[in-house]
C-alpha positions as CSV (number, residue, x, y, z in Angstrom):
1,M,-35.5,2.8,-48.9
2,K,-33.2,3.1,-45.9
3,I,-33.1,-0.1,-43.8
4,V,-31.7,0.3,-40.3
5,F,-30.6,-2.6,-38.0
6,L,-30.4,-1.4,-34.4
7,D,-28.9,-4.5,-32.6
8,T,-27.2,-6.9,-35.0
9,D,-25.0,-8.2,-32.1
10,T,-28.1,-10.1,-30.9
11,T,-28.3,-11.9,-34.2
12,G,-24.6,-12.8,-34.2
13,N,-21.6,-12.1,-36.4
14,D,-21.8,-15.6,-37.8
15,V,-25.1,-14.8,-39.6
16,D,-24.9,-13.2,-43.1
17,L,-27.0,-10.0,-43.5
18,S,-25.7,-9.2,-46.9
19,G,-28.9,-10.3,-48.6
20,F,-30.5,-7.0,-47.5
21,D,-28.0,-4.9,-49.4
22,C,-29.9,-5.2,-52.7
23,L,-33.1,-4.0,-51.1
24,G,-32.0,-0.5,-50.2
25,E,-29.5,1.5,-48.3
26,V,-28.5,-0.6,-45.3
27,V,-27.1,0.7,-42.0
28,K,-26.2,-1.7,-39.2
29,Y,-25.6,-1.0,-35.6
30,G,-24.4,-3.7,-33.3
31,F,-26.1,-2.3,-30.2
32,S,-28.3,0.6,-29.5
33,T,-29.5,2.2,-26.3
34,E,-33.0,3.8,-26.4
35,E,-31.4,7.2,-26.7
36,E,-29.1,6.0,-29.5
37,A,-32.0,4.3,-31.2
38,A,-34.0,7.5,-31.3
39,E,-31.2,9.2,-33.3
40,R,-30.4,6.3,-35.5
41,A,-34.0,5.6,-36.5
42,K,-34.7,9.2,-37.6
43,E,-34.2,8.6,-41.3
44,A,-35.2,4.9,-41.5
45,D,-37.9,3.7,-43.8
46,I,-37.6,0.2,-42.4
47,L,-36.4,-0.7,-38.9
48,I,-35.1,-4.2,-38.0
49,V,-34.6,-5.0,-34.3
50,K,-34.3,-7.9,-32.0
51,S,-34.9,-6.5,-28.5
52,V,-34.6,-2.7,-28.7
53,P,-37.8,-1.1,-27.5
54,V,-39.9,0.4,-30.4
55,N,-42.1,3.2,-29.0
56,E,-42.7,6.9,-29.1
57,K,-39.4,7.6,-27.3
58,T,-37.3,5.6,-29.8
59,I,-39.1,6.3,-33.1
60,G,-41.1,9.4,-32.4
61,T,-38.9,11.5,-34.8
62,A,-38.7,8.7,-37.5
63,E,-41.0,10.5,-39.9
64,H,-40.4,8.1,-42.8
65,L,-40.8,4.9,-40.9
66,K,-43.1,2.4,-42.6
67,L,-42.2,-1.0,-41.4
68,V,-40.7,-2.5,-38.2
69,C,-39.4,-6.1,-38.3
70,V,-38.6,-8.1,-35.2
71,L,-36.0,-10.8,-35.6
72,A,-37.9,-12.9,-33.0
73,T,-41.2,-14.4,-32.1
74,G,-41.9,-12.3,-29.0
75,T,-43.0,-8.7,-29.5
76,N,-43.1,-7.3,-26.0
77,N,-40.6,-4.7,-27.1
78,L,-43.2,-3.2,-29.5
79,D,-45.7,-0.5,-28.5
80,K,-48.3,-1.8,-31.0
81,E,-50.9,0.8,-30.2
82,Y,-48.4,3.6,-31.0
83,L,-47.4,1.8,-34.2
84,D,-51.0,1.4,-35.2
85,R,-51.7,5.1,-34.6
86,R,-48.8,6.0,-36.8
87,G,-49.9,3.5,-39.5
88,I,-46.5,1.7,-39.2
89,V,-46.7,-2.0,-40.1
90,W,-44.9,-4.5,-37.9
91,R,-43.8,-8.1,-38.5
92,N,-42.3,-10.8,-36.3
93,V,-41.0,-14.3,-37.0
94,P,-43.3,-16.9,-35.4
95,G,-42.1,-20.4,-35.4
96,F,-38.5,-19.8,-36.4
97,S,-37.1,-21.3,-33.1
98,T,-39.6,-24.0,-32.3
99,E,-37.1,-26.9,-32.7
100,T,-34.2,-25.3,-30.9
101,V,-36.3,-24.1,-28.0
102,A,-37.9,-27.5,-27.6
103,Q,-34.4,-29.0,-27.8
104,H,-33.1,-26.6,-25.1
105,T,-36.1,-27.5,-22.9
106,F,-34.9,-31.1,-22.8
107,A,-31.3,-30.1,-22.4
108,L,-32.2,-28.2,-19.2
109,L,-34.4,-31.1,-18.0
110,F,-31.9,-33.9,-18.5
111,Y,-29.1,-31.9,-17.0
112,L,-31.1,-31.7,-13.8
113,L,-33.0,-35.0,-14.0
114,E,-29.9,-37.1,-14.4
115,K,-27.8,-35.1,-12.0
116,M,-25.2,-34.4,-14.7
117,N,-23.4,-31.7,-12.7
118,Y,-22.8,-34.1,-9.8
119,Y,-21.6,-37.0,-11.9
120,D,-19.4,-34.9,-14.1
121,T,-17.8,-33.3,-11.0
122,Y,-17.4,-36.8,-9.4
123,V,-15.3,-38.0,-12.4
124,K,-13.3,-34.9,-12.9
125,S,-12.5,-34.5,-9.2
126,G,-10.6,-37.8,-9.4
127,A,-13.0,-39.6,-7.2
128,Y,-13.9,-42.1,-9.9
129,I,-10.2,-43.1,-10.3
130,K,-10.1,-44.0,-6.6
131,N,-13.4,-46.0,-6.8
132,K,-13.1,-49.8,-6.5
133,Y,-16.4,-50.3,-8.4
134,F,-17.0,-49.7,-12.1
135,T,-20.0,-47.6,-11.3
136,H,-21.2,-45.0,-8.9
137,F,-24.8,-44.0,-8.5
138,T,-25.1,-42.4,-5.1
139,N,-27.1,-39.4,-6.4
140,V,-30.4,-41.1,-7.3
141,F,-32.0,-40.2,-10.6
142,H,-35.2,-41.4,-12.3
143,E,-36.6,-42.4,-15.7
144,L,-38.6,-39.8,-17.6
145,S,-40.9,-42.5,-18.8
146,G,-44.1,-42.7,-16.8
147,K,-43.7,-39.1,-15.4
148,V,-46.4,-36.5,-15.7
149,W,-45.3,-33.5,-17.8
150,G,-47.3,-30.3,-17.2
151,I,-47.1,-27.6,-19.9
152,I,-48.1,-24.0,-19.4
153,G,-48.6,-22.4,-22.8
154,M,-49.7,-24.9,-25.4
155,G,-48.6,-22.9,-28.5
156,T,-46.3,-24.1,-31.2
157,I,-43.4,-24.7,-28.9
158,G,-45.5,-26.2,-26.1
159,R,-47.0,-28.6,-28.6
160,R,-43.6,-29.7,-29.9
161,V,-42.4,-30.3,-26.3
162,A,-45.5,-32.3,-25.6
163,E,-44.9,-34.4,-28.7
164,I,-41.4,-35.2,-27.7
165,A,-42.3,-35.8,-24.0
166,R,-44.8,-38.4,-25.2
167,L,-42.1,-40.2,-27.1
168,F,-40.2,-40.5,-23.9
169,G,-43.3,-42.1,-22.3
170,C,-44.7,-39.1,-20.4
171,R,-48.3,-38.4,-19.7
172,V,-48.8,-34.8,-20.9
173,I,-51.2,-32.4,-19.4
174,Y,-51.6,-28.7,-20.0
175,Y,-53.1,-25.5,-18.6
176,S,-54.5,-22.8,-20.8
177,T,-53.5,-19.4,-19.4
178,S,-56.2,-17.7,-21.6
179,G,-58.8,-20.3,-21.1
180,K,-59.3,-20.5,-24.8
181,N,-56.7,-23.0,-26.0
182,N,-58.1,-26.5,-26.6
183,Q,-55.8,-29.2,-27.9
184,Q,-57.7,-32.4,-28.7
185,D,-54.5,-34.5,-28.6
186,Y,-53.6,-33.5,-25.0
187,E,-55.4,-33.4,-21.6
188,R,-56.4,-29.9,-20.5
189,V,-56.5,-29.5,-16.7
190,D,-57.2,-26.8,-14.2
191,W,-54.4,-24.8,-12.5
192,D,-54.3,-26.8,-9.3
193,T,-54.3,-30.1,-11.1
194,L,-51.4,-29.2,-13.3
195,L,-49.3,-28.0,-10.3
196,T,-50.1,-30.9,-8.0
197,E,-49.9,-33.8,-10.5
198,S,-46.9,-32.8,-12.6
199,D,-43.4,-34.2,-12.2
200,I,-42.1,-31.7,-14.7
201,V,-43.6,-28.2,-15.2
202,S,-42.4,-26.3,-18.2
203,V,-43.4,-22.8,-19.3
204,H,-43.8,-21.9,-22.9
205,A,-46.3,-19.0,-22.6
206,P,-46.0,-15.4,-23.8
207,L,-45.9,-12.6,-21.3
208,N,-49.3,-10.9,-21.0
209,E,-51.7,-9.9,-18.3
210,D,-52.7,-13.5,-17.8
211,T,-49.2,-14.8,-17.2
212,R,-47.2,-12.0,-15.4
213,D,-46.3,-13.3,-11.9
214,L,-48.3,-16.5,-12.6
215,I,-45.7,-18.7,-11.0
216,D,-45.5,-17.5,-7.4
217,A,-45.1,-18.8,-3.9
218,G,-48.5,-20.3,-4.0
219,A,-47.8,-22.2,-7.2
220,F,-44.5,-23.6,-5.9
221,A,-46.1,-24.7,-2.7
222,K,-48.6,-26.8,-4.6
223,M,-45.9,-28.6,-6.7
224,K,-44.4,-31.9,-5.8
225,R,-41.2,-31.7,-3.7
226,T,-39.7,-33.8,-6.5
227,A,-40.8,-31.5,-9.3
228,I,-38.5,-30.0,-11.8
229,F,-39.5,-26.6,-13.1
230,I,-38.4,-25.3,-16.5
231,N,-39.0,-21.8,-17.8
232,V,-38.2,-21.0,-21.5
233,G,-41.1,-18.6,-21.9
234,R,-40.6,-15.1,-20.4
235,G,-38.9,-14.2,-17.2
236,P,-41.6,-12.0,-15.6
237,I,-44.0,-15.0,-15.6
238,V,-42.0,-16.2,-12.5
239,V,-41.7,-14.4,-9.2
240,E,-37.9,-15.0,-8.8
241,Q,-37.8,-14.4,-5.0
242,D,-40.5,-17.0,-4.6
243,L,-38.5,-19.5,-6.8
244,Y,-35.4,-18.8,-4.7
245,E,-37.3,-19.6,-1.5
246,A,-38.9,-22.7,-3.0
247,L,-35.5,-24.1,-4.0
248,E,-33.9,-23.2,-0.7
249,K,-36.7,-24.7,1.3
250,G,-36.8,-27.8,-0.9
251,E,-40.4,-27.2,-2.0
252,I,-39.3,-28.3,-5.4
253,Q,-36.3,-30.4,-6.5
254,A,-34.8,-28.2,-9.1
255,A,-35.3,-25.5,-11.8
256,G,-33.9,-24.8,-15.2
257,L,-34.2,-21.3,-16.6
258,D,-33.4,-19.6,-19.9
259,V,-35.2,-16.3,-19.2
260,L,-35.1,-13.9,-16.3
261,R,-37.2,-10.8,-15.2
262,E,-34.2,-8.6,-15.9
263,E,-31.8,-9.4,-18.8
264,P,-28.8,-9.3,-18.6
265,M,-29.1,-10.7,-15.1
266,S,-29.0,-8.2,-12.2
267,E,-26.5,-8.9,-9.4
268,N,-29.5,-8.3,-7.1
269,N,-31.4,-11.2,-8.5
270,P,-31.9,-13.6,-5.6
271,L,-31.3,-16.6,-7.8
272,F,-27.7,-15.4,-8.3
273,Q,-27.0,-16.6,-4.7
274,I,-27.7,-20.3,-5.7
275,K,-24.4,-21.8,-6.9
276,D,-25.6,-25.4,-6.6
277,S,-26.0,-26.5,-10.3
278,D,-27.9,-29.7,-9.2
279,K,-30.6,-27.4,-7.8
280,L,-30.6,-24.6,-10.4
281,V,-29.2,-24.1,-13.9
282,I,-29.6,-20.8,-15.8
283,T,-28.7,-20.2,-19.4
284,P,-28.5,-16.6,-20.8
285,H,-31.5,-16.5,-23.0
286,I,-30.1,-18.8,-25.6
287,A,-32.9,-21.3,-26.1
288,G,-33.8,-19.9,-29.5
289,S,-30.3,-19.1,-30.6
290,S,-29.0,-22.1,-32.5
291,I,-27.2,-21.0,-35.7
292,E,-30.0,-22.6,-37.7
293,A,-32.7,-20.6,-35.9
294,R,-30.8,-17.3,-36.2
295,M,-30.3,-17.9,-39.9
296,R,-33.9,-18.8,-40.4
297,S,-35.1,-15.6,-38.7
298,V,-32.9,-13.4,-40.9
299,Q,-34.2,-15.2,-44.0
300,V,-37.8,-14.8,-43.0
301,V,-37.3,-11.0,-42.2
302,R,-35.6,-10.6,-45.6
303,E,-38.6,-12.1,-47.3
304,Q,-40.9,-9.9,-45.3
305,V,-39.1,-6.8,-46.4
306,E,-39.1,-7.9,-50.0
307,E,-42.9,-8.6,-49.8
308,F,-43.5,-5.2,-48.2
309,L,-41.4,-3.4,-50.9
310,S,-43.3,-5.2,-53.7
């Protein structure tokens, strides 16, 4: 069996992939364009990817291909209808990053909620040295306890965030984008209620026809002016021009993002114009990238390949 990795750079050089060597002939590429992927996948029996598109263009000539494994939970890069027509099995890694994505959600929130950028800059600028008082709290911040946390996407990660938010004393409400998700432990509300009542709105939903462009100008207009918006789901769920305008107009207080519509970020992205880190913080799609999560995803895929071969 020939096992081909198309984008190992997205898994990291600090993650050991040698466990695959005993399973067949292994070829690793750090990065592949779609054109390069088409050539490199030709002789593959098993293809392992993170974000490279897998469709007729990239695997159309891969006559021996039997299995595609995605080193991630999301599978938007797979043309599943095409894979099904070809009889090619696909696997992903659900749940591998639940803890680290939940952790990153709170990292983004607390950075904004407690005005960390402002206070860090205040101290490092030397202003604190000149202060005659032992404290300085000009930039007002609030307790998380007692706030309403609205969750969009009550899957595994959404539920973990809800669980932690409750421990901080939040009232948790959620909106089901499919209309089918019922969680007995949490209060399901309609769309307008989630937007108007939430102090924090966090997105943990997959990208599909129900969620694309879901968070638009109309949604931001309904949120509290003091609301903090967090997106660790998928970039295209948010209309970025509308978010830019909402932040500039003060329709919401702040936003923390780990995902964008175009990744890497385009220089034409309107959010690139906002340099105020008290208002907007963006991380480069790292919420699920702790070393533990990356190692876990590799281990799960190795087990999937072993199971398939057996």
